[in-house]
A tleap script that builds the chain and sets N, CA, C and O, in Angstrom:
source leaprc.protein.ff14SB
mol = sequence {
  NMET SER ALA GLU VAL PHE ILE SER TYR ALA
  ALA LYS ASP ARG GLU ARG VAL LEU GLY LEU
  VAL LYS ARG LEU ARG ASP CALA
}
set mol.1.N position { 34.358 -55.630 47.922 }
set mol.1.CA position { 33.641 -57.107 47.481 }
set mol.1.C position { 31.936 -57.334 47.417 }
set mol.1.O position { 31.099 -57.463 48.310 }
set mol.2.N position { 31.819 -57.315 45.620 }
set mol.2.CA position { 30.221 -56.882 44.850 }
set mol.2.C position { 29.677 -59.018 45.487 }
set mol.2.O position { 30.141 -60.124 45.765 }
set mol.3.N position { 28.633 -58.350 45.370 }
set mol.3.CA position { 27.368 -59.197 46.048 }
set mol.3.C position { 27.872 -60.590 44.565 }
set mol.3.O position { 28.237 -61.700 44.950 }
set mol.4.N position { 27.826 -60.380 43.483 }
set mol.4.CA position { 28.384 -60.854 42.822 }
set mol.4.C position { 29.512 -62.367 42.845 }
set mol.4.O position { 29.180 -63.538 42.666 }
set mol.5.N position { 31.003 -61.758 43.152 }
set mol.5.CA position { 31.591 -62.396 43.667 }
set mol.5.C position { 31.549 -63.245 44.563 }
set mol.5.O position { 31.998 -64.391 44.536 }
set mol.6.N position { 30.634 -62.342 45.953 }
set mol.6.CA position { 30.337 -63.592 46.834 }
set mol.6.C position { 29.624 -65.100 46.456 }
set mol.6.O position { 30.044 -66.248 46.602 }
set mol.7.N position { 28.316 -64.543 45.889 }
set mol.7.CA position { 27.554 -65.393 45.580 }
set mol.7.C position { 28.472 -66.998 44.766 }
set mol.7.O position { 28.154 -68.162 45.012 }
set mol.8.N position { 29.546 -66.578 43.862 }
set mol.8.CA position { 30.490 -67.265 43.313 }
set mol.8.C position { 30.997 -67.747 44.645 }
set mol.8.O position { 30.831 -68.928 44.949 }
set mol.9.N position { 31.437 -67.143 45.235 }
set mol.9.CA position { 31.869 -67.797 46.277 }
set mol.9.C position { 31.498 -69.232 47.032 }
set mol.9.O position { 32.168 -70.175 47.454 }
set mol.10.N position { 30.119 -68.914 46.984 }
set mol.10.CA position { 29.013 -69.088 48.082 }
set mol.10.C position { 28.805 -70.441 46.781 }
set mol.10.O position { 28.316 -71.470 47.247 }
set mol.11.N position { 29.035 -70.468 45.722 }
set mol.11.CA position { 28.188 -71.975 45.186 }
set mol.11.C position { 29.562 -72.795 44.808 }
set mol.11.O position { 29.545 -73.996 44.540 }
set mol.12.N position { 30.750 -71.996 44.821 }
set mol.12.CA position { 31.667 -72.626 44.960 }
set mol.12.C position { 32.544 -73.567 46.652 }
set mol.12.O position { 33.004 -74.691 46.852 }
set mol.13.N position { 32.417 -72.624 47.280 }
set mol.13.CA position { 32.714 -73.606 48.403 }
set mol.13.C position { 31.925 -72.442 49.878 }
set mol.13.O position { 32.251 -71.483 50.577 }
set mol.14.N position { 30.644 -73.458 49.634 }
set mol.14.CA position { 29.945 -73.212 50.411 }
set mol.14.C position { 30.098 -73.197 51.855 }
set mol.14.O position { 29.867 -72.286 52.649 }
set mol.15.N position { 30.530 -74.373 52.049 }
set mol.15.CA position { 30.438 -74.370 53.623 }
set mol.15.C position { 31.807 -73.409 54.165 }
set mol.15.O position { 31.455 -72.331 54.645 }
set mol.16.N position { 32.855 -73.582 54.155 }
set mol.16.CA position { 33.630 -72.550 54.248 }
set mol.16.C position { 33.101 -71.364 54.295 }
set mol.16.O position { 33.188 -70.734 55.349 }
set mol.17.N position { 32.409 -70.778 53.116 }
set mol.17.CA position { 31.510 -69.363 53.235 }
set mol.17.C position { 30.782 -69.307 54.826 }
set mol.17.O position { 30.901 -68.410 55.660 }
set mol.18.N position { 29.873 -70.786 54.942 }
set mol.18.CA position { 28.948 -69.993 56.089 }
set mol.18.C position { 29.762 -70.418 57.207 }
set mol.18.O position { 29.310 -69.716 58.112 }
set mol.19.N position { 30.645 -71.100 57.693 }
set mol.19.CA position { 31.746 -70.603 58.713 }
set mol.19.C position { 32.314 -69.775 58.908 }
set mol.19.O position { 32.992 -69.871 59.931 }
set mol.20.N position { 32.418 -68.639 58.228 }
set mol.20.CA position { 32.757 -67.605 58.179 }
set mol.20.C position { 31.512 -66.854 58.124 }
set mol.20.O position { 31.793 -65.656 58.142 }
set mol.21.N position { 30.575 -66.996 58.080 }
set mol.21.CA position { 29.013 -66.050 58.510 }
set mol.21.C position { 29.231 -66.450 59.925 }
set mol.21.O position { 29.202 -65.537 60.749 }
set mol.22.N position { 29.408 -67.455 60.273 }
set mol.22.CA position { 29.055 -67.726 61.335 }
set mol.22.C position { 30.052 -66.814 62.242 }
set mol.22.O position { 29.681 -66.031 63.116 }
set mol.23.N position { 31.108 -67.021 61.935 }
set mol.23.CA position { 32.019 -66.330 62.663 }
set mol.23.C position { 31.761 -64.869 62.788 }
set mol.23.O position { 31.921 -64.222 63.822 }
set mol.24.N position { 31.157 -64.196 61.121 }
set mol.24.CA position { 31.053 -62.835 61.976 }
set mol.24.C position { 30.008 -62.722 62.340 }
set mol.24.O position { 29.700 -61.568 62.640 }
set mol.25.N position { 29.155 -63.578 62.474 }
set mol.25.CA position { 27.783 -62.935 63.358 }
set mol.25.C position { 28.301 -63.325 64.990 }
set mol.25.O position { 27.974 -62.437 65.776 }
set mol.26.N position { 28.863 -64.203 65.475 }
set mol.26.CA position { 29.270 -64.637 66.592 }
set mol.26.C position { 30.455 -63.660 66.867 }
set mol.26.O position { 30.632 -63.529 68.078 }
set mol.27.N position { 31.431 -62.840 65.996 }
set mol.27.CA position { 31.859 -61.467 66.469 }
set mol.27.C position { 31.024 -60.438 67.265 }
set mol.27.O position { 31.517 -59.355 67.580 }
savepdb mol mol.pdb
quit
């Protein structure tokens, strides 16, 4: 997964991505 794709996703679906990051950090 490239950074560009991730950034594109973040711009599109920010809350969802932030929730995913939060999960990964808690894991």
